[in-house]
DRENVEX-876476 format. One record per residue (C-alpha): residue in three letters; x, y, z; residue number from 1. Coordinates in Angstrom, 1 decimal, always signed. Layout:
REM DRENVEX-876476
ALA	X	Y	Z	NUM
...
END
This chain:
REM DRENVEX-876476
MET	+64.5	-49.8	-218.6	1
ASN	+66.5	-52.5	-216.2	2
GLU	+63.5	-52.9	-214.6	3
GLU	+61.8	-54.3	-217.2	4
GLU	+61.3	-58.2	-217.9	5
PRO	+63.8	-59.8	-219.8	6
PHE	+63.1	-59.3	-223.7	7
TYR	+62.8	-63.3	-224.0	8
ASN	+59.3	-63.1	-221.7	9
ASN	+57.9	-60.5	-223.8	10
PRO	+54.8	-61.4	-225.5	11
ARG	+55.4	-60.1	-228.7	12
PHE	+59.4	-62.3	-228.9	13
LEU	+57.4	-65.3	-227.9	14
LEU	+54.5	-65.0	-230.1	15
LEU	+57.4	-64.6	-232.9	16
VAL	+59.1	-68.4	-231.5	17
PHE	+56.0	-70.2	-231.4	18
VAL	+55.0	-69.0	-235.0	19
ILE	+58.0	-69.8	-235.9	20
LEU	+57.6	-73.3	-233.9	21
GLY	+54.7	-73.4	-235.9	22
SER	+55.7	-73.0	-239.2	23
ILE	+58.9	-75.8	-238.7	24
ILE	+56.2	-78.3	-237.9	25
ALA	+54.2	-77.5	-240.6	26
ILE	+57.1	-77.8	-243.1	27
MET	+58.2	-81.0	-241.1	28
PRO	+61.8	-81.3	-242.6	29
SER	+63.1	-84.5	-242.5	30
TYR	+66.5	-86.7	-243.5	31
SER	+66.1	-90.2	-244.6	32
ASN	+67.8	-92.6	-247.1	33
GLY	+70.4	-90.0	-247.8	34
GLU	+67.3	-88.2	-249.2	35
PHE	+66.0	-84.4	-247.1	36
SER	+62.7	-84.4	-247.7	37
THR	+59.8	-81.5	-246.4	38
ASN	+55.7	-80.8	-246.7	39
LEU	+56.6	-77.9	-249.3	40
LYS	+55.0	-78.3	-252.9	41
TYR	+56.5	-77.0	-255.8	42
GLY	+55.5	-75.7	-259.0	43
LEU	+56.0	-77.1	-262.4	44
ASP	+58.7	-75.2	-263.3	45
LEU	+60.6	-76.4	-259.8	46
GLU	+59.3	-80.1	-259.8	47
GLY	+58.9	-80.9	-263.7	48
GLY	+55.7	-81.7	-265.2	49
SER	+53.3	-80.6	-267.7	50
TRP	+50.7	-78.2	-268.5	51
LEU	+47.3	-77.9	-270.5	52
GLN	+45.5	-75.6	-271.6	53
LEU	+41.5	-76.9	-271.6	54
GLN	+38.8	-75.2	-274.1	55
LEU	+35.5	-75.3	-272.7	56
GLN	+32.7	-76.6	-275.6	57
GLY	+29.5	-74.5	-275.4	58
ALA	+27.9	-72.0	-276.9	59
ILE	+25.7	-69.2	-275.6	60
ALA	+22.6	-68.2	-278.3	61
GLN	+19.3	-66.2	-278.1	62
VAL	+17.0	-68.4	-280.3	63
ASP	+13.4	-67.8	-281.4	64
ALA	+11.0	-70.9	-282.8	65
ASP	+7.1	-71.5	-283.1	66
GLU	+6.5	-73.7	-279.6	67
GLY	+3.4	-75.3	-281.1	68
LYS	+5.1	-76.8	-284.0	69
ILE	+7.8	-77.6	-281.3	70
ILE	+4.9	-79.6	-279.1	71
GLN	+3.5	-81.2	-283.1	72
GLY	+6.9	-82.1	-284.0	73
GLU	+7.7	-83.8	-280.7	74
LEU	+4.9	-85.2	-279.3	75
GLY	+4.3	-86.5	-282.8	76
ARG	+7.3	-88.3	-282.7	77
LEU	+7.0	-89.8	-278.8	78
LEU	+3.4	-90.4	-279.5	79
ASN	+3.9	-92.0	-283.0	80
ASP	+1.1	-89.2	-284.0	81
SER	+1.5	-87.1	-287.1	82
SER	-1.7	-85.7	-286.8	83
ILE	-1.4	-83.7	-283.0	84
LYS	-3.7	-80.3	-283.5	85
ILE	-2.5	-77.4	-281.5	86
GLU	-5.9	-76.1	-279.9	87
GLU	-4.6	-73.1	-277.7	88
ILE	-1.5	-71.5	-277.0	89
THR	-1.3	-69.3	-273.8	90
VAL	+1.6	-67.4	-271.9	91
ASP	+2.0	-70.5	-269.4	92
SER	+0.2	-73.4	-271.1	93
VAL	-0.4	-75.2	-274.8	94
THR	-3.4	-77.2	-275.2	95
PHE	-3.6	-80.2	-278.0	96
THR	-5.4	-83.0	-278.9	97
THR	-3.6	-86.5	-279.9	98
SER	-5.7	-89.4	-281.7	99
LYS	-3.5	-91.8	-279.4	100
ASP	-4.7	-92.6	-276.0	101
ALA	-2.2	-91.2	-273.3	102
SER	-2.1	-91.3	-270.2	103
LYS	-1.3	-88.1	-267.9	104
LYS	+2.3	-90.1	-266.5	105
THR	+3.2	-91.2	-270.4	106
ILE	+2.6	-87.3	-270.9	107
ASP	+4.8	-85.9	-267.7	108
ALA	+7.3	-88.1	-268.8	109
PHE	+7.9	-86.8	-271.9	110
GLY	+9.8	-83.5	-269.6	111
PHE	+7.8	-80.8	-272.0	112
GLY	+5.8	-79.7	-268.6	113
THR	+2.9	-81.0	-266.5	114
SER	-0.6	-82.4	-267.9	115
SER	-3.9	-82.3	-267.6	116
VAL	-5.3	-85.1	-269.8	117
SER	-9.1	-85.5	-270.6	118
LYS	-10.8	-87.7	-273.8	119
ALA	-11.1	-85.6	-276.8	120
PRO	-14.8	-85.3	-278.4	121
GLU	-13.6	-86.7	-281.5	122
GLY	-11.4	-89.7	-279.7	123
GLY	-8.3	-89.9	-278.3	124
THR	-7.1	-87.6	-275.8	125
ARG	-7.3	-83.5	-275.2	126
VAL	-3.4	-82.2	-272.8	127
SER	-3.1	-79.3	-271.6	128
LEU	+0.6	-78.5	-270.6	129
GLN	+1.3	-76.2	-268.1	130
THR	+4.4	-74.8	-269.7	131
ASN	+5.9	-71.7	-271.8	132
LYS	+8.0	-70.8	-274.7	133
VAL	+11.3	-70.9	-273.1	134
PHE	+11.3	-74.1	-271.5	135
ILE	+9.7	-75.7	-274.5	136
ILE	+12.5	-74.0	-276.6	137
GLN	+14.6	-75.5	-273.8	138
LYS	+13.7	-78.8	-274.2	139
TYR	+13.5	-79.1	-278.3	140
LEU	+17.1	-78.2	-278.6	141
GLU	+18.0	-80.4	-275.4	142
ASN	+16.6	-83.4	-277.1	143
ASN	+18.0	-82.4	-280.8	144
LEU	+21.1	-81.6	-279.6	145
LYS	+21.4	-84.6	-277.1	146
ALA	+22.9	-81.6	-274.5	147
GLU	+22.3	-79.9	-271.6	148
VAL	+20.5	-76.5	-272.6	149
VAL	+20.3	-73.5	-270.0	150
PRO	+18.1	-70.5	-270.3	151
ILE	+19.7	-67.2	-269.0	152
PRO	+17.7	-64.8	-267.6	153
GLY	+17.6	-61.0	-268.7	154
ASN	+15.5	-58.8	-271.1	155
PHE	+16.5	-61.1	-273.8	156
ILE	+16.3	-64.7	-272.9	157
ARG	+19.3	-66.4	-273.8	158
TYR	+20.3	-70.1	-274.1	159
GLU	+23.6	-71.7	-273.0	160
ILE	+24.0	-74.8	-274.8	161
ARG	+26.3	-77.0	-273.3	162
LYS	+28.0	-78.8	-276.5	163
ALA	+30.2	-77.2	-279.2	164
VAL	+27.8	-76.2	-282.0	165
THR	+28.3	-73.8	-284.5	166
GLN	+25.6	-71.0	-285.3	167
ASP	+25.0	-72.9	-289.1	168
GLU	+24.2	-76.0	-286.8	169
LEU	+21.9	-74.4	-284.8	170
ASN	+19.8	-72.6	-287.4	171
ILE	+19.5	-75.8	-289.6	172
ILE	+17.9	-77.8	-285.9	173
LEU	+15.7	-75.3	-285.9	174
LYS	+14.4	-74.8	-289.1	175
PRO	+11.6	-77.4	-289.0	176
VAL	+10.2	-75.5	-285.9	177
ASP	+10.6	-72.0	-288.1	178
GLY	+13.1	-71.0	-285.4	179
LYS	+16.4	-69.5	-286.0	180
VAL	+19.7	-67.8	-284.1	181
ILE	+18.9	-64.3	-283.1	182
PRO	+22.5	-62.7	-283.2	183
PRO	+25.0	-62.3	-281.4	184
PHE	+25.9	-65.6	-281.4	185
ARG	+29.0	-66.4	-278.9	186
ALA	+31.1	-69.8	-279.0	187
GLY	+31.7	-70.5	-275.0	188
VAL	+30.1	-70.9	-271.7	189
THR	+29.0	-68.1	-269.0	190
GLU	+30.9	-67.3	-266.3	191
THR	+28.9	-69.8	-263.2	192
THR	+29.4	-73.3	-265.8	193
ARG	+33.1	-72.2	-266.1	194
ASP	+33.6	-71.4	-262.4	195
GLU	+31.7	-75.2	-261.9	196
THR	+33.4	-77.0	-264.4	197
LYS	+37.0	-75.4	-263.0	198
LYS	+35.9	-76.6	-259.1	199
ILE	+34.9	-80.0	-260.9	200
LEU	+37.9	-80.3	-262.5	201
GLU	+39.7	-79.8	-258.8	202
ASP	+37.7	-82.6	-257.4	203
LYS	+38.7	-85.2	-260.2	204
LEU	+41.9	-84.6	-259.9	205
ASN	+42.6	-84.5	-255.8	206
LYS	+40.4	-87.8	-256.1	207
LEU	+43.0	-89.0	-258.3	208
GLY	+45.7	-88.4	-255.7	209
ILE	+47.2	-85.6	-257.6	210
LYS	+46.7	-82.6	-254.7	211
GLU	+46.6	-79.3	-255.3	212
ILE	+46.6	-78.5	-258.5	213
PRO	+46.7	-74.7	-259.9	214
ILE	+43.7	-74.7	-261.9	215
ARG	+43.3	-71.3	-263.8	216
THR	+40.7	-69.6	-265.8	217
VAL	+41.4	-67.4	-268.9	218
GLY	+37.9	-65.7	-269.8	219
ASP	+34.7	-68.1	-270.5	220
ASN	+36.1	-70.4	-272.6	221
TYR	+39.6	-71.8	-271.5	222
VAL	+40.7	-73.5	-268.5	223
LEU	+44.7	-73.9	-267.7	224
ILE	+45.9	-76.5	-265.7	225
ASP	+49.8	-77.2	-264.1	226
LEU	+50.5	-80.7	-263.3	227
ALA	+53.5	-80.8	-261.2	228
GLY	+55.1	-84.2	-261.7	229
VAL	+53.0	-85.7	-264.2	230
ASP	+54.2	-86.6	-267.6	231
ILE	+52.6	-85.0	-270.7	232
THR	+50.8	-88.3	-271.2	233
THR	+49.1	-89.3	-268.0	234
ALA	+48.6	-85.3	-267.9	235
ARG	+46.6	-85.5	-271.3	236
GLU	+44.7	-88.9	-269.9	237
ILE	+43.7	-87.9	-266.4	238
ALA	+42.8	-83.8	-267.1	239
ALA	+41.0	-84.4	-270.7	240
LYS	+39.1	-87.5	-269.8	241
PRO	+36.6	-86.3	-267.1	242
GLY	+33.5	-85.3	-269.4	243
LYS	+29.7	-85.6	-269.2	244
PHE	+28.6	-88.2	-267.2	245
GLU	+25.1	-89.5	-268.0	246
ILE	+22.8	-92.4	-267.5	247
ARG	+20.7	-93.8	-270.0	248
ILE	+18.3	-96.7	-270.8	249
GLN	+18.2	-99.0	-273.3	250
VAL	+14.9	-98.7	-275.3	251
LYS	+15.0	-101.4	-278.3	252
GLY	+18.3	-102.8	-280.0	253
ASN	+20.9	-100.4	-279.5	254
GLU	+18.7	-97.4	-279.1	255
THR	+18.8	-95.9	-275.5	256
GLU	+17.4	-92.5	-273.8	257
HIS	+18.3	-90.1	-271.6	258
ILE	+17.3	-90.6	-268.1	259
LEU	+19.9	-88.0	-265.8	260
TYR	+23.0	-85.8	-265.8	261
GLY	+25.3	-86.7	-263.2	262
ASN	+25.0	-83.4	-261.3	263
GLU	+21.6	-85.5	-259.8	264
ILE	+23.9	-87.8	-258.1	265
VAL	+23.9	-86.5	-254.5	266
SER	+27.0	-88.8	-252.7	267
VAL	+28.9	-91.6	-253.8	268
GLY	+29.8	-94.1	-251.2	269
VAL	+33.3	-96.1	-251.1	270
PRO	+34.2	-99.3	-253.2	271
GLN	+33.3	-102.5	-251.1	272
LYS	+32.2	-105.9	-251.7	273
GLU	+28.3	-106.4	-251.9	274
LYS	+26.4	-109.6	-251.9	275
GLY	+28.0	-112.8	-253.4	276
ASP	+31.6	-111.2	-253.1	277
ALA	+31.1	-108.7	-256.0	278
TRP	+32.5	-105.4	-255.7	279
GLY	+30.1	-102.4	-255.9	280
VAL	+29.6	-98.5	-255.5	281
SER	+26.5	-97.3	-253.6	282
PHE	+25.4	-93.7	-254.8	283
VAL	+22.7	-91.8	-253.8	284
LEU	+20.1	-89.8	-256.2	285
SER	+18.6	-86.7	-255.6	286
ASP	+14.7	-86.7	-255.7	287
ALA	+14.4	-85.6	-259.2	288
GLY	+17.1	-88.2	-260.2	289
ALA	+15.3	-90.9	-258.2	290
GLN	+11.8	-89.7	-259.9	291
ALA	+13.4	-89.5	-263.4	292
LEU	+14.8	-93.3	-263.0	293
ARG	+11.3	-94.5	-262.0	294
ASP	+9.5	-92.7	-264.4	295
ALA	+12.1	-94.5	-267.4	296
ALA	+11.7	-97.5	-266.1	297
ILE	+8.2	-98.0	-266.0	298
GLN	+8.2	-96.2	-269.5	299
TYR	+10.3	-98.3	-271.5	300
GLY	+9.8	-101.4	-269.4	301
ALA	+12.6	-102.2	-267.1	302
ILE	+10.8	-103.0	-264.3	303
THR	+9.3	-106.0	-266.3	304
ASN	+12.2	-107.1	-268.1	305
PRO	+15.2	-105.5	-266.7	306
GLY	+17.2	-107.9	-268.8	307
ALA	+15.9	-105.8	-272.3	308
HIS	+16.5	-102.5	-270.6	309
TYR	+19.7	-102.0	-269.2	310
LEU	+21.0	-99.1	-267.6	311
SER	+24.2	-97.3	-268.7	312
MET	+27.1	-94.6	-267.5	313
TYR	+28.7	-92.6	-269.9	314
LEU	+31.6	-90.2	-269.8	315
ASP	+32.3	-88.2	-272.3	316
GLU	+29.7	-90.3	-274.7	317
ALA	+31.8	-93.7	-273.7	318
LEU	+30.4	-96.2	-271.9	319
VAL	+31.5	-96.8	-268.5	320
PHE	+29.2	-99.1	-267.0	321
SER	+26.1	-101.2	-268.1	322
ALA	+24.0	-103.4	-266.1	323
PRO	+20.1	-104.3	-265.9	324
LEU	+18.1	-103.0	-262.8	325
ALA	+18.5	-105.8	-260.0	326
PRO	+15.1	-108.3	-259.8	327
GLU	+14.7	-106.6	-256.3	328
LEU	+15.1	-103.2	-257.3	329
ALA	+12.7	-103.2	-260.2	330
LYS	+10.4	-104.6	-258.2	331
ASN	+11.0	-101.5	-255.6	332
ILE	+10.9	-98.7	-258.4	333
GLN	+7.3	-99.7	-259.4	334
SER	+5.9	-98.4	-255.8	335
VAL	+8.0	-95.5	-255.1	336
PRO	+11.3	-94.1	-256.6	337
VAL	+14.7	-95.3	-255.2	338
LYS	+17.6	-92.8	-254.0	339
ASN	+19.7	-95.5	-252.5	340
LEU	+21.3	-97.5	-255.5	341
VAL	+24.3	-99.9	-256.1	342
ALA	+26.4	-100.6	-259.1	343
THR	+28.2	-103.8	-258.9	344
THR	+31.2	-104.3	-261.1	345
GLY	+32.2	-108.2	-260.6	346
GLN	+34.3	-109.9	-258.4	347
GLY	+38.3	-110.0	-257.5	348
GLU	+41.1	-107.7	-258.4	349
GLU	+39.2	-107.0	-261.3	350
GLY	+35.8	-106.0	-260.1	351
GLN	+37.8	-103.8	-257.2	352
THR	+39.4	-101.8	-260.0	353
LYS	+36.2	-101.2	-261.8	354
ALA	+34.6	-100.1	-259.0	355
ARG	+37.2	-97.5	-258.0	356
ASP	+37.1	-96.1	-261.2	357
LEU	+33.5	-96.1	-261.7	358
GLN	+33.3	-93.7	-257.9	359
ILE	+35.8	-91.4	-259.5	360
HIS	+33.3	-90.7	-262.2	361
LEU	+30.4	-91.0	-260.2	362
ARG	+31.5	-88.6	-257.5	363
ALA	+33.6	-85.9	-260.4	364
GLY	+33.0	-86.9	-263.8	365
ALA	+29.8	-85.0	-264.4	366
LEU	+31.6	-82.3	-265.9	367
PRO	+28.9	-79.1	-266.9	368
VAL	+30.6	-79.4	-270.8	369
ASN	+32.8	-81.6	-272.7	370
VAL	+36.3	-80.2	-272.3	371
GLU	+38.9	-80.1	-275.5	372
VAL	+42.9	-80.0	-275.0	373
VAL	+43.9	-77.4	-277.1	374
GLY	+47.5	-76.6	-276.0	375
SER	+49.9	-78.6	-274.0	376
GLY	+53.6	-78.6	-272.9	377
GLN	+56.0	-80.4	-270.4	378
VAL	+59.1	-79.0	-268.3	379
SER	+61.6	-81.7	-267.6	380
ALA	+62.0	-83.2	-264.3	381
GLU	+65.5	-82.8	-264.8	382
LEU	+65.3	-79.1	-265.5	383
GLY	+63.1	-78.3	-262.6	384
SER	+65.6	-79.5	-260.5	385
LYS	+68.0	-77.6	-261.8	386
PHE	+65.8	-74.7	-261.2	387
LYS	+65.4	-75.6	-257.4	388
GLU	+69.2	-75.2	-257.2	389
GLN	+69.4	-72.3	-258.9	390
VAL	+67.1	-70.6	-256.7	391
LEU	+68.2	-72.1	-253.0	392
ILE	+71.7	-70.4	-254.6	393
ALA	+69.6	-67.2	-255.1	394
GLY	+68.0	-67.1	-251.7	395
ILE	+71.9	-67.7	-250.1	396
ILE	+73.2	-65.4	-252.1	397
ALA	+70.6	-62.6	-251.3	398
LEU	+71.2	-63.4	-247.5	399
ILE	+74.3	-63.7	-247.6	400
MET	+74.8	-60.1	-249.7	401
VAL	+72.0	-58.4	-247.1	402
ALA	+74.5	-59.8	-244.2	403
ILE	+77.3	-57.9	-245.8	404
VAL	+75.5	-54.8	-246.2	405
VAL	+73.9	-54.7	-242.6	406
ALA	+77.6	-55.6	-241.1	407
PHE	+79.0	-53.1	-243.2	408
ARG	+76.4	-50.4	-242.4	409
TYR	+76.0	-51.2	-238.3	410
LYS	+79.2	-52.9	-237.5	411
GLN	+78.2	-54.4	-234.1	412
PRO	+76.7	-58.2	-233.8	413
ASN	+74.0	-57.0	-231.0	414
ILE	+72.3	-55.6	-233.9	415
VAL	+73.7	-57.4	-237.4	416
LEU	+72.6	-61.0	-235.6	417
PRO	+68.9	-59.9	-234.7	418
MET	+68.2	-58.3	-238.0	419
LEU	+69.7	-61.6	-239.6	420
ALA	+67.7	-63.4	-237.5	421
THR	+64.1	-61.6	-237.6	422
SER	+64.4	-61.5	-241.7	423
PHE	+65.3	-65.5	-242.1	424
SER	+62.5	-66.3	-239.5	425
GLU	+60.3	-64.2	-241.8	426
VAL	+61.4	-67.0	-244.7	427
ILE	+60.6	-69.7	-242.3	428
ILE	+57.1	-68.4	-241.4	429
ILE	+56.8	-67.7	-245.3	430
LEU	+57.4	-71.4	-246.1	431
GLY	+55.6	-72.7	-243.3	432
PHE	+52.2	-71.1	-244.4	433
THR	+52.5	-72.2	-247.7	434
ALA	+52.9	-75.9	-246.3	435
ALA	+50.2	-75.4	-244.5	436
ILE	+48.3	-74.5	-246.8	437
GLY	+49.0	-76.3	-249.7	438
PHE	+50.5	-73.7	-251.7	439
GLN	+52.9	-74.5	-254.5	440
LEU	+56.2	-72.7	-254.5	441
ASP	+57.4	-71.3	-258.4	442
LEU	+59.7	-68.9	-259.6	443
ALA	+57.5	-66.1	-259.0	444
THR	+56.6	-67.2	-255.3	445
ILE	+60.3	-67.4	-254.4	446
ALA	+60.5	-64.0	-256.3	447
GLY	+58.5	-62.7	-254.2	448
ILE	+59.9	-64.1	-250.9	449
ILE	+63.2	-62.6	-252.1	450
ALA	+61.5	-59.2	-252.5	451
VAL	+60.2	-59.7	-249.0	452
ILE	+63.5	-60.1	-247.2	453
GLY	+64.6	-56.3	-248.8	454
THR	+61.5	-54.9	-248.0	455
GLY	+62.0	-56.1	-244.2	456
ILE	+65.7	-55.5	-243.7	457
ASP	+64.0	-52.3	-244.7	458
HIS	+61.7	-51.6	-242.3	459
LEU	+64.2	-53.5	-239.7	460
ILE	+66.8	-50.4	-240.9	461
ILE	+64.3	-47.8	-240.6	462
ILE	+63.4	-49.1	-236.7	463
THR	+67.1	-49.4	-236.1	464
ASP	+67.9	-45.4	-237.0	465
GLU	+64.8	-44.4	-236.0	466
VAL	+65.4	-45.4	-231.9	467
LEU	+69.5	-44.6	-232.5	468
ALA	+68.9	-41.3	-233.8	469
GLY	+71.1	-40.0	-231.3	470
GLY	+74.0	-42.5	-231.9	471
ALA	+73.2	-44.1	-228.3	472
MET	+70.3	-46.3	-226.9	473
PRO	+67.9	-43.8	-225.6	474
PRO	+66.2	-43.8	-222.5	475
SER	+62.7	-46.3	-222.4	476
LYS	+60.2	-43.1	-222.6	477
VAL	+62.6	-41.6	-225.7	478
TYR	+62.8	-44.9	-227.2	479
LYS	+58.9	-46.3	-227.2	480
SER	+58.2	-42.8	-228.3	481
ARG	+60.9	-43.3	-231.3	482
LEU	+59.3	-46.9	-232.3	483
THR	+56.0	-44.8	-232.7	484
LYS	+57.2	-43.0	-235.1	485
ALA	+59.6	-46.0	-236.9	486
PHE	+56.0	-48.2	-237.2	487
ALA	+54.3	-45.3	-238.5	488
ILE	+56.5	-45.3	-241.1	489
ILE	+56.6	-49.1	-241.8	490
PHE	+53.0	-49.1	-241.4	491
SER	+52.5	-46.4	-244.4	492
ALA	+55.2	-48.3	-246.8	493
ALA	+53.3	-51.8	-246.2	494
ALA	+50.4	-50.4	-247.2	495
THR	+52.0	-48.6	-250.1	496
VAL	+52.9	-52.6	-251.2	497
LEU	+49.6	-53.9	-250.3	498
VAL	+47.7	-51.8	-252.3	499
ALA	+50.6	-52.1	-255.3	500
MET	+49.8	-56.0	-254.6	501
SER	+46.1	-55.6	-254.4	502
PRO	+45.4	-55.3	-258.8	503
LEU	+47.8	-58.5	-259.0	504
LEU	+46.0	-60.3	-256.5	505
VAL	+42.2	-59.7	-257.6	506
MET	+43.3	-59.4	-261.3	507
GLY	+45.9	-62.0	-261.9	508
PHE	+46.6	-65.3	-262.7	509
GLY	+49.2	-67.7	-262.4	510
ALA	+53.0	-66.8	-261.5	511
LEU	+51.6	-62.9	-261.3	512
LYS	+49.2	-63.9	-258.7	513
GLY	+51.3	-66.2	-257.2	514
PHE	+53.8	-63.4	-256.4	515
ALA	+51.6	-61.3	-255.1	516
VAL	+50.4	-63.6	-252.6	517
ILE	+53.6	-64.3	-251.2	518
THR	+54.6	-60.7	-251.1	519
ILE	+51.6	-59.8	-249.5	520
VAL	+51.4	-62.9	-246.8	521
GLY	+55.1	-61.6	-246.2	522
VAL	+54.8	-57.7	-245.4	523
LEU	+51.9	-58.7	-243.1	524
ILE	+54.1	-61.2	-241.4	525
GLY	+56.5	-58.7	-241.3	526
VAL	+54.5	-56.3	-239.6	527
PHE	+52.1	-57.8	-237.1	528
ILE	+54.9	-60.6	-236.2	529
ALA	+58.3	-59.9	-237.0	530
ARG	+58.8	-56.2	-236.9	531
PRO	+57.2	-55.8	-233.3	532
ALA	+59.8	-58.8	-231.8	533
TYR	+62.6	-57.4	-233.2	534
ALA	+62.1	-54.0	-231.5	535
VAL	+62.0	-55.8	-228.3	536
VAL	+65.0	-57.5	-229.2	537
ILE	+66.9	-54.9	-230.1	538
GLN	+66.1	-53.0	-227.0	539
GLY	+67.1	-56.0	-224.8	540
MET	+70.4	-56.3	-226.3	541
LEU	+71.0	-53.2	-226.2	542
VAL	+69.7	-51.8	-223.3	543
GLU	+73.3	-52.5	-220.8	544
ASP	+75.4	-50.6	-223.5	545
THR	+73.5	-47.2	-223.6	546
GLY	+76.3	-45.6	-223.9	547
LYS	+78.1	-47.0	-227.1	548
LYS	+77.3	-45.4	-230.4	549
TYR	+76.0	-47.6	-233.3	550
VAL	+75.3	-45.8	-235.6	551
GLU	+78.4	-43.8	-237.1	552
GLU	+77.9	-39.5	-237.1	553
GLU	+78.4	-38.1	-240.3	554
END
């Protein structure tokens, strides 16, 4: 035993020290101007702030309609021709004639499919559209609801309508084309859309400088947001503000037509001064978005008369930017689709502010669906501060009680001090972990830390009692044998905790999930870092007192 290296040179002990130092660096405690601060993030109940419950606006329905009547009605409206005749409908095409002279580019721009155009025998144009019933119904719903509609694959095609609409309203829209909703009809969105909305909300809030906002989903319809340190008025403004981002083109007077949604925006630059000291925001469109912009500009005459055909950007149906095409852009877009664009917002401080706001809208404003605030609440900062004090007092009391129990059990500093130091080090490492990943501490996670302290002390007692089962420090070989037995018990106990916490980790949300995360992380830190280090320390500190009894015999 005496020939072995000191415990402070053992790799297990050194690992514990390095992890503790790394945790302290991550926490970064500091004191200045009479205030103590760290990198720790606090949740709503410890920091104060607001919470919001958002409902996602949408519906899922199975729909049927006459595709021939849709083509007659929609293409007739777009071509201003009430005499469209359907010649043939197949699984993947629709052929019709119109009395108007229409080019392939014009027909394709309507978005119902790729066309083949020829002269009709009796005058006008004969058009063959490469399309199908599902796509035709989708376009009809989009045009009449002014919303994005996504087909959901399956044995029976359903449509996700990314807008609040009732079954009766949908039936009214479908009636002119002999259509109807086939029950069941469900208000809500798909899981994919819900998760996409959650991700964009996270990006949106983080772009505004509010970091690590916990956003949780409940079912397919609701999103819960905790905004620590934010008052309820500001919370409503910043969380409910992001909506559906859309670019439209002025057609005639105040009438506008849809060009593209925000999901066609690939990347957005930072606000910077452009030509003439004016502020602007650069952004890049996808290939499909650039083509859609070019087609609309040509179709409605924006390339020849930009001043009469403004491009307008809408966020949740509210105008956030409007301007005509620049002359150079209008000239270039006539030849090829242009993907790299700049939206100019004006000069001076006002122009810079508008550019910054527009950048946020372009980057994260394109929510798949609109959201509505259906619930909200607020925790005062004073109450949150009081909770912090109470939690700190509870933690200190927990450590003191543990110290008293351990001291009463063993009555020897060589055992009590390493045990308490190991337990305290686990708390430091857990806090360092939360600081490193930006995990917010709330009442539930603090409860998890306290639970980890209790579990850790249990494990340390198992190690101590097992290796000192004879009442004294055993020889090295016997020590290792007993230590192996102790760790077999510890691993079994830890596995039980992990299994018990796994359902909360996978299925829980909010406080329950936070409690599970901290408990699992704490157990893993203890089993793989702290417990092995404690075994080395306790052996090193007791090796010189081999003949002394540390466990009272009954």
